Residue, then its C-alpha position, 0 to 999 in steps of 0.5 A: e120508769k117512775y120519776e120517784a124510782k129515778v130519784a131513789r136510784f140517784e140518791d143511792f148513787n150519791d150515798h154509794m159515792l160517799g162510801i167510795k170517795g168520801y164525798r157526795p158528788m152532787e154536793i161537790l158539784s153544786e158548790t163548785a158550780s156556784s163558786g165558778k171553780m168547775e175546772d178544779v173538780d176531779p175529772w173522774l167525778k165529772t165524767r161519772v156524774a155526767i154519765l149518771m145524769e144522762n142515764f138519770l134524765k132519760 
């Protein structure tokens, strides 16, 4: 799969999450990671993003 297609799919996921949960996961995660408050992140979100990233990076 082309890199561009993966990026597009990833962006779709991010927007999809905005619709379901009211936020875009990557924005939340990057903010949290930079503030060092990773343990405050919704575990559901962490799991979803981890799975997504795994698939995304294959």
